A tleap script that builds the chain and sets N, CA, C and O, in Angstrom:
source leaprc.protein.ff14SB
mol = sequence {
  NMET ARG SER LEU PRO GLY ARG THR CYS LEU
  GLY LEU ASN ALA PRO VAL CYS PRO HIE ALA
  ARG SER PRO PRO GLN VAL VAL ASP PHE CYS
  ASN ASN TYR THR GLN LEU LEU GLY MET GLY
  PHE SER PRO ALA VAL ALA ALA GLY ALA LEU
  VAL ARG THR LYS ASN ASP VAL THR ALA ALA
  THR ASP ILE CYS LEU ALA SER THR CSER
}
set mol.1.N position { 0.885 -1.203 0.027 }
set mol.1.CA position { -0.006 0.001 -0.039 }
set mol.1.C position { 0.942 1.205 0.019 }
set mol.1.O position { 2.057 1.209 0.541 }
set mol.2.N position { 0.272 2.321 -0.654 }
set mol.2.CA position { 1.095 3.531 -0.554 }
set mol.2.C position { 0.184 4.725 -0.285 }
set mol.2.O position { -1.029 4.720 -0.494 }
set mol.3.N position { 0.866 5.714 0.181 }
set mol.3.CA position { 0.032 6.981 0.425 }
set mol.3.C position { 0.345 7.925 -0.815 }
set mol.3.O position { 1.343 7.785 -1.522 }
set mol.4.N position { -0.613 8.888 -0.994 }
set mol.4.CA position { -0.355 9.804 -2.020 }
set mol.4.C position { -0.052 11.111 -1.483 }
set mol.4.O position { -0.888 11.634 -0.745 }
set mol.5.N position { 1.065 11.734 -1.759 }
set mol.5.CA position { 1.273 13.044 -1.188 }
set mol.5.C position { 0.276 13.972 -1.549 }
set mol.5.O position { -0.164 14.012 -2.698 }
set mol.6.N position { -0.146 14.788 -0.571 }
set mol.6.CA position { -1.012 15.905 -0.855 }
set mol.6.C position { -2.522 15.433 -0.911 }
set mol.6.O position { -3.419 16.275 -0.946 }
set mol.7.N position { -2.800 14.037 -0.919 }
set mol.7.CA position { -4.158 13.442 -1.002 }
set mol.7.C position { -4.564 12.880 0.376 }
set mol.7.O position { -3.791 12.154 1.002 }
set mol.8.N position { -5.645 13.181 0.792 }
set mol.8.CA position { -6.077 12.604 2.220 }
set mol.8.C position { -7.464 12.097 1.980 }
set mol.8.O position { -8.205 12.589 1.129 }
set mol.9.N position { -7.759 11.193 2.684 }
set mol.9.CA position { -9.287 10.822 2.806 }
set mol.9.C position { -9.475 10.368 4.260 }
set mol.9.O position { -8.557 9.797 4.849 }
set mol.10.N position { -10.527 10.589 4.780 }
set mol.10.CA position { -10.916 10.196 6.167 }
set mol.10.C position { -10.018 10.956 7.069 }
set mol.10.O position { -9.850 10.522 8.208 }
set mol.11.N position { -9.401 12.080 6.673 }
set mol.11.CA position { -8.491 12.925 7.396 }
set mol.11.C position { -7.037 12.288 7.619 }
set mol.11.O position { -6.250 12.738 8.452 }
set mol.12.N position { -6.764 11.205 6.797 }
set mol.12.CA position { -5.576 10.626 7.117 }
set mol.12.C position { -4.544 10.883 5.983 }
set mol.12.O position { -5.033 10.959 4.856 }
set mol.13.N position { -3.319 11.016 6.084 }
set mol.13.CA position { -2.292 11.046 5.070 }
set mol.13.C position { -1.670 9.684 4.999 }
set mol.13.O position { -0.465 9.562 5.219 }
set mol.14.N position { -2.436 8.632 4.698 }
set mol.14.CA position { -2.014 7.315 4.802 }
set mol.14.C position { -2.780 6.549 3.728 }
set mol.14.O position { -3.672 7.099 3.082 }
set mol.15.N position { -2.446 5.334 3.549 }
set mol.15.CA position { -3.192 4.458 2.502 }
set mol.15.C position { -4.663 4.313 3.167 }
set mol.15.O position { -4.857 4.014 4.345 }
set mol.16.N position { -5.662 4.577 2.203 }
set mol.16.CA position { -6.954 4.721 2.625 }
set mol.16.C position { -7.564 3.357 3.092 }
set mol.16.O position { -8.120 3.291 4.189 }
set mol.17.N position { -7.467 2.293 2.287 }
set mol.17.CA position { -7.984 1.068 2.738 }
set mol.17.C position { -7.086 -0.071 2.161 }
set mol.17.O position { -6.270 0.204 1.282 }
set mol.18.N position { -7.209 -1.272 2.607 }
set mol.18.CA position { -6.389 -2.431 2.082 }
set mol.18.C position { -6.663 -2.794 0.603 }
set mol.18.O position { -5.868 -3.492 -0.027 }
set mol.19.N position { -7.750 -2.330 0.086 }
set mol.19.CA position { -8.154 -2.574 -1.218 }
set mol.19.C position { -7.775 -1.627 -2.247 }
set mol.19.O position { -7.987 -1.835 -3.442 }
set mol.20.N position { -7.166 -0.494 -1.748 }
set mol.20.CA position { -6.838 0.653 -2.691 }
set mol.20.C position { -5.351 0.466 -2.990 }
set mol.20.O position { -4.471 0.684 -2.157 }
set mol.21.N position { -5.136 0.049 -4.236 }
set mol.21.CA position { -3.822 -0.203 -4.619 }
set mol.21.C position { -3.088 0.856 -5.564 }
set mol.21.O position { -1.873 0.932 -5.743 }
set mol.22.N position { -4.083 1.660 -6.132 }
set mol.22.CA position { -3.595 2.470 -7.199 }
set mol.22.C position { -4.451 3.903 -6.915 }
set mol.22.O position { -5.536 3.938 -6.336 }
set mol.23.N position { -3.788 4.978 -7.403 }
set mol.23.CA position { -4.463 6.305 -7.305 }
set mol.23.C position { -5.883 6.436 -7.738 }
set mol.23.O position { -6.614 7.186 -7.092 }
set mol.24.N position { -6.376 5.744 -8.826 }
set mol.24.CA position { -7.702 5.798 -9.195 }
set mol.24.C position { -8.581 5.205 -8.109 }
set mol.24.O position { -9.610 5.789 -7.769 }
set mol.25.N position { -8.184 4.005 -7.530 }
set mol.25.CA position { -8.947 3.467 -6.439 }
set mol.25.C position { -9.114 4.253 -5.186 }
set mol.25.O position { -10.133 4.212 -4.496 }
set mol.26.N position { -8.093 4.948 -4.937 }
set mol.26.CA position { -8.139 5.884 -3.828 }
set mol.26.C position { -9.260 6.962 -4.002 }
set mol.26.O position { -10.093 7.258 -3.145 }
set mol.27.N position { -9.138 7.522 -5.312 }
set mol.27.CA position { -9.905 8.588 -5.578 }
set mol.27.C position { -11.422 8.094 -5.478 }
set mol.27.O position { -12.288 8.729 -4.876 }
set mol.28.N position { -11.622 6.974 -6.091 }
set mol.28.CA position { -13.005 6.300 -6.020 }
set mol.28.C position { -13.483 6.001 -4.752 }
set mol.28.O position { -14.690 6.144 -4.559 }
set mol.29.N position { -12.682 5.565 -3.740 }
set mol.29.CA position { -12.954 5.212 -2.361 }
set mol.29.C position { -13.409 6.711 -1.793 }
set mol.29.O position { -14.511 6.892 -1.275 }
set mol.30.N position { -12.570 7.598 -1.934 }
set mol.30.CA position { -12.912 9.062 -1.326 }
set mol.30.C position { -14.223 9.463 -1.829 }
set mol.30.O position { -15.105 9.737 -1.015 }
set mol.31.N position { -14.471 9.536 -3.235 }
set mol.31.CA position { -15.742 9.750 -3.711 }
set mol.31.C position { -16.952 9.068 -3.222 }
set mol.31.O position { -17.975 9.690 -2.937 }
set mol.32.N position { -16.835 7.755 -3.120 }
set mol.32.CA position { -17.818 6.985 -2.505 }
set mol.32.C position { -18.093 7.338 -0.973 }
set mol.32.O position { -19.217 7.437 -0.481 }
set mol.33.N position { -16.902 7.510 -0.310 }
set mol.33.CA position { -17.120 7.699 1.166 }
set mol.33.C position { -17.758 9.088 1.319 }
set mol.33.O position { -18.565 9.269 2.231 }
set mol.34.N position { -17.432 10.081 0.467 }
set mol.34.CA position { -18.074 11.401 0.449 }
set mol.34.C position { -19.618 11.161 0.258 }
set mol.34.O position { -20.448 11.657 1.020 }
set mol.35.N position { -19.943 10.366 -0.813 }
set mol.35.CA position { -21.362 10.163 -1.090 }
set mol.35.C position { -22.116 9.624 0.075 }
set mol.35.O position { -23.187 10.156 0.367 }
set mol.36.N position { -21.632 8.553 0.816 }
set mol.36.CA position { -22.240 7.831 1.839 }
set mol.36.C position { -22.378 9.018 2.988 }
set mol.36.O position { -23.431 9.092 3.621 }
set mol.37.N position { -21.350 9.897 3.233 }
set mol.37.CA position { -21.553 10.823 4.352 }
set mol.37.C position { -22.582 11.841 3.944 }
set mol.37.O position { -23.315 12.276 4.832 }
set mol.38.N position { -22.723 12.262 2.745 }
set mol.38.CA position { -23.806 12.976 2.217 }
set mol.38.C position { -25.119 12.379 2.404 }
set mol.38.O position { -26.104 13.112 2.490 }
set mol.39.N position { -25.222 11.081 2.477 }
set mol.39.CA position { -26.525 10.427 2.732 }
set mol.39.C position { -26.881 10.407 4.183 }
set mol.39.O position { -27.950 9.994 4.633 }
set mol.40.N position { -25.751 10.955 4.963 }
set mol.40.CA position { -26.149 11.126 6.566 }
set mol.40.C position { -25.539 9.855 7.321 }
set mol.40.O position { -25.835 9.694 8.505 }
set mol.41.N position { -24.806 9.066 6.756 }
set mol.41.CA position { -24.190 7.851 7.450 }
set mol.41.C position { -22.921 8.377 8.254 }
set mol.41.O position { -22.199 9.256 7.785 }
set mol.42.N position { -22.717 7.850 9.359 }
set mol.42.CA position { -21.522 8.287 10.115 }
set mol.42.C position { -20.230 7.972 9.368 }
set mol.42.O position { -20.240 7.129 8.472 }
set mol.43.N position { -19.192 8.583 9.688 }
set mol.43.CA position { -17.703 8.281 8.945 }
set mol.43.C position { -17.342 6.851 9.240 }
set mol.43.O position { -16.881 6.130 8.355 }
set mol.44.N position { -17.532 6.448 10.406 }
set mol.44.CA position { -17.114 5.038 10.761 }
set mol.44.C position { -17.949 3.923 10.095 }
set mol.44.O position { -17.418 2.887 9.696 }
set mol.45.N position { -19.237 4.160 9.990 }
set mol.45.CA position { -20.076 3.251 9.285 }
set mol.45.C position { -19.844 3.137 7.733 }
set mol.45.O position { -19.798 2.102 7.068 }
set mol.46.N position { -19.699 4.546 7.274 }
set mol.46.CA position { -19.405 4.551 5.816 }
set mol.46.C position { -18.073 3.865 5.349 }
set mol.46.O position { -17.996 3.042 4.437 }
set mol.47.N position { -17.102 4.302 6.067 }
set mol.47.CA position { -15.753 3.727 5.701 }
set mol.47.C position { -15.677 2.157 5.914 }
set mol.47.O position { -15.184 1.426 5.056 }
set mol.48.N position { -16.161 1.715 7.030 }
set mol.48.CA position { -16.382 0.214 7.377 }
set mol.48.C position { -17.046 -0.503 6.232 }
set mol.48.O position { -16.628 -1.534 5.704 }
set mol.49.N position { -18.182 0.199 5.900 }
set mol.49.CA position { -19.029 -0.527 4.758 }
set mol.49.C position { -18.273 -0.584 3.376 }
set mol.49.O position { -18.361 -1.576 2.653 }
set mol.50.N position { -17.588 0.430 3.069 }
set mol.50.CA position { -16.750 0.315 1.787 }
set mol.50.C position { -15.616 -0.547 1.941 }
set mol.50.O position { -15.313 -1.253 0.979 }
set mol.51.N position { -14.913 -0.607 3.031 }
set mol.51.CA position { -13.895 -1.594 3.091 }
set mol.51.C position { -14.416 -3.008 2.895 }
set mol.51.O position { -13.884 -3.837 2.157 }
set mol.52.N position { -15.548 -3.212 3.653 }
set mol.52.CA position { -16.105 -4.522 3.766 }
set mol.52.C position { -16.564 -5.021 2.432 }
set mol.52.O position { -16.465 -6.226 2.198 }
set mol.53.N position { -17.092 -4.147 1.472 }
set mol.53.CA position { -17.687 -4.381 0.248 }
set mol.53.C position { -16.572 -4.106 -0.810 }
set mol.53.O position { -16.920 -4.099 -1.991 }
set mol.54.N position { -15.175 -3.863 -0.475 }
set mol.54.CA position { -14.200 -3.552 -1.478 }
set mol.54.C position { -14.565 -2.489 -2.457 }
set mol.54.O position { -14.336 -2.594 -3.662 }
set mol.55.N position { -15.209 -1.340 -1.834 }
set mol.55.CA position { -15.586 -0.143 -2.428 }
set mol.55.C position { -16.652 -0.280 -3.257 }
set mol.55.O position { -16.685 0.533 -4.181 }
set mol.56.N position { -17.679 -1.203 -3.186 }
set mol.56.CA position { -18.815 -1.298 -3.975 }
set mol.56.C position { -19.885 -0.238 -3.272 }
set mol.56.O position { -20.520 -0.593 -2.279 }
set mol.57.N position { -20.023 0.897 -3.768 }
set mol.57.CA position { -20.841 1.937 -3.131 }
set mol.57.C position { -22.382 1.335 -2.997 }
set mol.57.O position { -23.026 1.634 -1.992 }
set mol.58.N position { -22.867 0.636 -3.835 }
set mol.58.CA position { -24.291 0.221 -3.739 }
set mol.58.C position { -24.451 -0.806 -2.640 }
set mol.58.O position { -25.400 -0.720 -1.861 }
set mol.59.N position { -23.466 -1.871 -2.541 }
set mol.59.CA position { -23.562 -2.825 -1.349 }
set mol.59.C position { -23.204 -2.130 -0.037 }
set mol.59.O position { -23.698 -2.524 1.019 }
set mol.60.N position { -22.327 -1.073 -0.087 }
set mol.60.CA position { -21.922 -0.376 1.121 }
set mol.60.C position { -23.114 0.455 1.615 }
set mol.60.O position { -23.271 0.640 2.822 }
set mol.61.N position { -23.945 0.954 0.712 }
set mol.61.CA position { -25.152 1.695 1.042 }
set mol.61.C position { -26.244 0.709 1.677 }
set mol.61.O position { -26.957 1.121 2.593 }
set mol.62.N position { -26.365 -0.544 1.205 }
set mol.62.CA position { -27.281 -1.263 1.849 }
set mol.62.C position { -26.729 -1.769 3.259 }
set mol.62.O position { -27.559 -2.037 4.128 }
set mol.63.N position { -25.480 -1.901 3.505 }
set mol.63.CA position { -24.833 -2.182 4.836 }
set mol.63.C position { -25.172 -0.998 5.634 }
set mol.63.O position { -25.664 -1.200 6.744 }
set mol.64.N position { -24.975 0.273 5.215 }
set mol.64.CA position { -25.233 1.289 6.000 }
set mol.64.C position { -26.712 1.423 6.440 }
set mol.64.O position { -27.023 1.727 7.591 }
set mol.65.N position { -27.577 1.185 5.482 }
set mol.65.CA position { -29.039 1.234 5.828 }
set mol.65.C position { -29.378 0.172 6.821 }
set mol.65.O position { -30.179 0.423 7.721 }
set mol.66.N position { -28.811 -1.005 6.710 }
set mol.66.CA position { -29.070 -2.043 7.715 }
set mol.66.C position { -28.526 -1.785 9.037 }
set mol.66.O position { -29.034 -2.297 10.035 }
set mol.67.N position { -27.451 -0.967 9.098 }
set mol.67.CA position { -26.919 -0.630 10.353 }
set mol.67.C position { -27.743 0.274 11.162 }
set mol.67.O position { -27.651 0.319 12.389 }
set mol.68.N position { -28.633 1.070 10.401 }
set mol.68.CA position { -29.411 2.109 11.112 }
set mol.68.C position { -30.767 1.598 11.490 }
set mol.68.O position { -31.526 2.338 12.115 }
set mol.69.N position { -31.125 0.379 11.154 }
set mol.69.CA position { -32.452 -0.318 11.449 }
set mol.69.C position { -32.370 -1.041 12.763 }
set mol.69.O position { -33.342 -1.669 13.183 }
savepdb mol mol.pdb
quit
């Protein structure tokens, strides 16, 4: 894993998740994370769901919705 100088997500200047191996995947993760936050999910739930689903935002949304019921 590698970090991207000048790029942060989740407030970290570190590798975003174990599934993010290249810059486009990091950008996708951050975009999906921001999208889930915009839906009102907590940062921990959003990030956990994305990591669990290997950044599948649709499946992550389902997990986030299930966690609120």
